[in-house]
C-alpha positions as a Markdown table, in Angstrom:
| # | Residue | x | y | z |
|---|---|---|---|---|
| 1 | Unk | 137.7 | 84.9 | 142.7 |
| 2 | Unk | 134.1 | 84.2 | 141.4 |
| 3 | Unk | 131.3 | 84.1 | 143.9 |
| 4 | Unk | 129.9 | 80.7 | 144.8 |
| 5 | Unk | 126.3 | 80.1 | 143.4 |
| 6 | Unk | 123.5 | 80.3 | 145.8 |
| 7 | Unk | 122.2 | 76.9 | 146.9 |
| 8 | Unk | 118.5 | 76.2 | 147.0 |
| 9 | Unk | 117.2 | 75.2 | 150.4 |
| 10 | Unk | 113.8 | 73.7 | 151.0 |
| 11 | Unk | 111.9 | 75.9 | 153.4 |
| 12 | Unk | 108.3 | 76.7 | 154.4 |
| 13 | Unk | 107.8 | 78.7 | 151.2 |
| 14 | Unk | 109.0 | 75.8 | 149.0 |
| 15 | Unk | 106.0 | 74.2 | 147.2 |
| 16 | Unk | 108.0 | 70.9 | 146.8 |
| 17 | Unk | 109.0 | 70.5 | 150.5 |
| 18 | Unk | 106.0 | 68.2 | 151.3 |
| 19 | Unk | 106.3 | 66.2 | 148.1 |
| 20 | Unk | 108.8 | 63.3 | 148.7 |
| 21 | Unk | 109.3 | 62.7 | 144.9 |
| 22 | Unk | 110.0 | 66.3 | 144.1 |
| 23 | Unk | 112.4 | 66.7 | 146.9 |
| 24 | Unk | 114.2 | 63.3 | 146.4 |
| 25 | Unk | 117.8 | 63.4 | 145.6 |
| 26 | Unk | 120.3 | 60.6 | 145.3 |
| 27 | Unk | 122.9 | 62.8 | 147.1 |
| 28 | Unk | 120.9 | 63.4 | 150.3 |
| 29 | Unk | 120.6 | 60.8 | 153.0 |
| 30 | Unk | 117.0 | 59.8 | 153.7 |
| 31 | Unk | 115.6 | 61.4 | 150.5 |
| 32 | Unk | 114.3 | 58.1 | 149.0 |
| 33 | Unk | 111.1 | 58.1 | 151.0 |
| 34 | Unk | 109.0 | 54.9 | 151.1 |
| 35 | Unk | 109.5 | 53.8 | 147.5 |
| 36 | Unk | 110.0 | 50.1 | 147.1 |
| 37 | Unk | 110.3 | 47.7 | 144.1 |
| 38 | Unk | 107.1 | 46.0 | 143.1 |
| 39 | Unk | 108.9 | 42.7 | 142.5 |
| 40 | Unk | 111.5 | 42.2 | 145.1 |
| 41 | Unk | 110.3 | 44.9 | 147.7 |
| 42 | Unk | 113.8 | 46.4 | 147.9 |
| 43 | Unk | 114.0 | 50.0 | 149.0 |
| 44 | Unk | 117.1 | 50.5 | 146.7 |
| 45 | Unk | 115.2 | 52.2 | 143.9 |
| 46 | Unk | 115.4 | 55.3 | 141.8 |
| 47 | Unk | 112.1 | 57.0 | 141.4 |
| 48 | Unk | 111.4 | 59.9 | 139.0 |
| 49 | Unk | 108.2 | 61.8 | 138.5 |
| 50 | Unk | 107.6 | 62.4 | 134.7 |
| 51 | Unk | 105.1 | 64.3 | 132.7 |
| 52 | Unk | 104.2 | 62.5 | 129.4 |
| 53 | Unk | 103.5 | 64.3 | 126.1 |
| 54 | Unk | 99.7 | 64.1 | 126.7 |
| 55 | Unk | 100.1 | 65.9 | 130.0 |
| 56 | Unk | 99.6 | 63.0 | 132.3 |
| 57 | Unk | 101.9 | 62.5 | 135.3 |
| 58 | Unk | 103.6 | 59.1 | 136.0 |
| 59 | Unk | 106.2 | 57.9 | 138.4 |
| 60 | Unk | 109.1 | 55.8 | 136.9 |
| 61 | Unk | 110.7 | 53.4 | 139.3 |
| 62 | Unk | 113.9 | 51.4 | 138.6 |
| 63 | Unk | 115.1 | 48.8 | 141.2 |
| 64 | Unk | 118.9 | 48.8 | 141.7 |
| 65 | Unk | 118.8 | 45.2 | 143.0 |
| 66 | Unk | 116.6 | 43.3 | 140.5 |
| 67 | Unk | 116.6 | 45.8 | 137.6 |
| 68 | Unk | 112.8 | 45.8 | 137.5 |
| 69 | Unk | 111.3 | 49.0 | 135.9 |
| 70 | Unk | 107.7 | 50.2 | 136.4 |
| 71 | Unk | 105.5 | 53.2 | 135.6 |
| 72 | Unk | 102.7 | 54.1 | 137.9 |
| 73 | Unk | 100.0 | 56.7 | 138.2 |
| 74 | Unk | 98.8 | 56.8 | 141.8 |
| 75 | Unk | 98.2 | 53.2 | 142.7 |
| 76 | Unk | 97.7 | 52.0 | 139.1 |
| 77 | Unk | 100.7 | 50.2 | 137.5 |
| 78 | Unk | 100.9 | 51.2 | 133.8 |
| 79 | Unk | 102.2 | 49.0 | 131.0 |
| 80 | Unk | 105.2 | 50.1 | 128.9 |
| 81 | Unk | 102.9 | 50.2 | 125.8 |
| 82 | Unk | 100.5 | 52.5 | 127.7 |
| 83 | Unk | 103.3 | 54.9 | 128.6 |
| 84 | Unk | 104.8 | 54.9 | 125.1 |
| 85 | Unk | 101.3 | 55.6 | 123.6 |
| 86 | Unk | 100.8 | 58.6 | 125.9 |
| 87 | Unk | 104.4 | 59.7 | 125.2 |
| 88 | Unk | 103.8 | 60.3 | 121.5 |
| 89 | Unk | 103.5 | 63.9 | 120.4 |
| 90 | Unk | 100.0 | 65.0 | 119.3 |
| 91 | Unk | 99.5 | 65.3 | 115.6 |
């Protein structure tokens, strides 16, 4: 019988344990944190931290209620055009 793979547990040595986006999981209760939709204020959102091709970090949020999608960097809301421009590979 094959051994069950080890499961990763967040502990004091885990660098992502204090970062709610890095630790977020759709399968863990309470993992969503305080993310809300910018349009309808629903807390039923999926949020993913992404690194764009130019090295900048953005948070992508998709609302499960109204389907609104947004990209943010800190408190700044980014346009889709801005994100696409920064997502192009350098030439």
